[in-house]
Each structure stands twice: as C-alpha cells, then as structure tokens.
DOKOLMI-928685 format. One line per field, with one value per residue (C-alpha): residue number from 1; residue in one letter; y, x, z. Coordinates in Angstrom, 1 decimal. Layout:
REM residues N
resi NUM ...
resn A ...
c2 Y ...
c1 X ...
c3 Z ...
REM end
This chain:
REM residues 153
resi 1 2 3 4 5 6 7 8 9 10 11 12 13 14 15 16 17 18 19 20 21 22 23 24 25 26 27 28 29 30 31 32 33 34 35 36 37 38 39 40 41 42 43 44 45 46 47 48 49 50 51 52 53 54 55 56 57 58 59 60 61 62 63 64 65 66 67 68 69 70 71 72 73 74 75 76 77 78 79 80 81 82 83 84 85 86 87 88 89 90 91 92 93 94 95 96 97 98 99 100 101 102 103 104 105 106 107 108 109 110 111 112 113 114 115 116 117 118 119 120 121 122 123 124 125 126 127 128 129 130 131 132 133 134 135 136 137 138 139 140 141 142 143 144 145 146 147 148 149 150 151 152 153
resn M K I N F T L N N K A V Q V D V D P S L R L I D L L R D E L D L T G T K E G C S E G E C G A C T V I I D Q K T I N S C L V L C S Q I E G R E V I T I E G L K D D G E F E V I E K Q F V E C G A I Q C G F C T P G M V M S T K A I L M Q N K T P D L L A I K K G L E G N L C R C T G Y N K I E D A V L K I A E K L S
c2 -8.0 -8.2 -8.6 -8.4 -10.0 -12.0 -15.7 -17.8 -15.1 -14.6 -11.7 -12.9 -11.2 -13.1 -12.1 -13.3 -12.7 -10.5 -12.5 -15.7 -17.1 -17.3 -21.0 -21.6 -19.4 -21.4 -24.9 -24.6 -21.9 -22.0 -25.8 -25.3 -28.1 -28.3 -25.9 -28.1 -27.1 -28.5 -26.5 -23.6 -21.3 -20.4 -22.9 -25.7 -24.1 -26.7 -23.9 -21.7 -19.6 -16.7 -13.3 -10.5 -12.7 -13.5 -16.7 -16.4 -18.9 -18.8 -19.9 -16.5 -14.3 -12.9 -12.5 -8.8 -8.6 -9.9 -7.1 -6.0 -8.5 -11.3 -14.8 -17.9 -21.4 -24.7 -25.1 -21.9 -23.3 -25.8 -23.1 -21.7 -24.9 -24.9 -27.3 -30.3 -29.4 -28.9 -32.1 -34.2 -33.0 -33.5 -37.1 -37.8 -36.4 -38.3 -35.0 -36.4 -39.0 -38.6 -35.6 -33.5 -30.7 -30.9 -28.2 -25.7 -26.7 -26.4 -23.0 -21.9 -23.2 -21.2 -18.1 -18.6 -18.8 -15.7 -13.8 -15.4 -17.5 -19.0 -19.3 -20.8 -23.2 -20.5 -18.7 -21.9 -22.7 -19.2 -19.5 -22.8 -21.5 -21.9 -25.1 -28.2 -31.6 -34.6 -37.2 -36.1 -34.0 -31.1 -32.1 -33.9 -30.9 -28.5 -30.7 -30.7 -26.9 -26.6 -28.9 -27.1 -23.8 -25.3 -26.7 -23.4 -21.0
c1 -73.9 -70.5 -67.6 -63.9 -61.3 -58.1 -58.4 -55.3 -53.2 -55.7 -58.1 -61.7 -65.0 -68.2 -71.8 -73.3 -76.0 -74.2 -75.7 -74.1 -71.5 -67.9 -67.8 -70.8 -69.2 -65.9 -67.5 -70.6 -69.9 -66.1 -65.7 -62.9 -64.0 -60.9 -62.5 -64.7 -67.9 -68.1 -70.2 -71.5 -71.1 -67.4 -66.5 -64.6 -62.2 -62.7 -63.6 -60.6 -59.3 -56.8 -58.1 -55.6 -53.0 -55.3 -57.3 -61.0 -63.8 -65.4 -68.8 -69.0 -68.1 -70.6 -69.5 -70.1 -67.3 -64.6 -64.7 -61.2 -59.6 -57.1 -58.5 -56.3 -57.8 -56.0 -56.0 -53.9 -51.1 -50.2 -48.8 -46.3 -44.4 -45.0 -48.0 -45.7 -43.6 -46.7 -48.3 -45.2 -44.6 -48.3 -48.1 -44.7 -45.7 -49.0 -50.9 -53.5 -56.1 -59.6 -58.5 -61.6 -59.8 -56.7 -57.6 -58.2 -55.1 -53.0 -54.4 -53.7 -50.2 -49.7 -51.0 -48.7 -45.7 -46.9 -46.7 -43.6 -41.1 -39.7 -42.6 -42.2 -44.6 -46.7 -47.1 -48.1 -50.7 -52.1 -52.2 -54.0 -56.7 -60.1 -59.3 -60.8 -59.4 -60.9 -58.4 -54.8 -54.9 -52.9 -49.4 -48.7 -50.0 -47.9 -44.8 -45.5 -45.8 -42.5 -40.8 -42.4 -41.0 -37.5 -37.6 -38.9 -36.7
c3 194.3 192.6 194.9 194.0 196.2 195.9 196.4 196.6 194.9 192.0 191.5 191.6 190.8 191.6 191.6 194.9 197.4 200.0 202.8 201.6 204.0 202.7 203.4 201.1 198.4 198.7 198.8 196.7 194.2 193.7 194.4 197.0 199.3 201.4 203.8 206.1 207.9 211.4 213.8 211.7 214.6 214.8 217.6 216.0 213.5 210.7 208.3 209.1 206.2 206.2 205.4 205.3 207.1 210.0 210.7 210.4 210.6 207.2 208.5 210.3 207.4 204.9 201.3 201.5 204.1 201.8 199.2 198.4 200.8 200.4 201.2 201.4 201.6 202.1 198.3 198.0 200.2 197.5 195.4 197.9 198.5 202.3 202.1 201.5 204.5 206.7 205.5 206.0 209.5 210.5 209.3 210.8 214.2 214.3 214.2 211.9 213.0 211.8 209.7 210.1 212.0 209.8 207.2 210.0 211.8 208.7 208.0 211.5 211.2 208.0 209.8 212.8 210.5 208.5 211.8 213.3 211.4 214.7 217.1 220.5 222.1 223.7 220.4 218.7 221.5 221.0 217.2 217.4 219.8 218.2 216.5 218.1 217.8 219.5 218.4 218.9 222.0 220.6 221.8 218.5 216.5 218.5 218.0 214.3 214.1 216.0 213.5 210.6 211.8 212.2 208.6 207.1 208.9
REM end
C-alpha cells in the first residue's frame, strides 16, 4: 500500500504493509531512530510522536492510519529552533538521567507548547501523562518545561 503523509514538514510517499506499526516504519524503514521503543504496548511513552499536533504512542499506530496526516518526530524538532532550548533546559534542570524516556518527554513538551505557549504546572503535568520516567521523578522535568515555556514565550 502506498501512503502519503507529511513527516517533519516534508511530503513523504512510502510503499508499506498497512499493518506495519509507525514506530517500525520510522526506525527501520526511514532510519529515524530518535523514537525509542520501550514497552511496545503504549504504556511508557518512549515512542511518542506528534500526529496532527497531538501526542501519540507510535507503537500503537498502524501505517495505514497516517495517510494524509502530519507526523513530527524528535528529528523534526531540530529544524524549528526549539530543540536547542528544550535540550538546554532539560540538561540544566537535571531532567535527563538515563535518557531513555527523554525523546518522549521532549515530544510531549513540544506538544504542550503547541497547545499552550504559557502552560501552568497543572497543564504540564497533564501534558506529560503517559510518559514514564524511572530516574528523575518528574519534578525536574516539570521545572524544565516551565522554564522552556518562559524562554519561548
């Protein structure tokens, strides 16, 4: 099946098995390995991407479901200039330890800011739901997102 979609602001057409998961297309076919696979069942958030401005676990999406949609991966954030701000604040706030959850947390941060340029702590907590981190305990991540919002607003 040929599918057409926008990937990181570029039109893409690929010939894929429609039952292939989006995470497998991204990592194995398109060599976008920033999206991590953790649990494979939508529980950890490591594979978070943004589809049509909403966070989605790419391990739960079939390629047939992205026809005509806009998909953003962590690689796509480097083009808009926000990645450096996000990265710097995550590091400065100690929001990165083992790093496995980081791509999903960064994508959720981007989605939070797409919806609300000045989120409060409650909006940030809601926006990060679905992303598991076993190292930092969330407070440092939430602090980083607050500082990112301040710098970008």
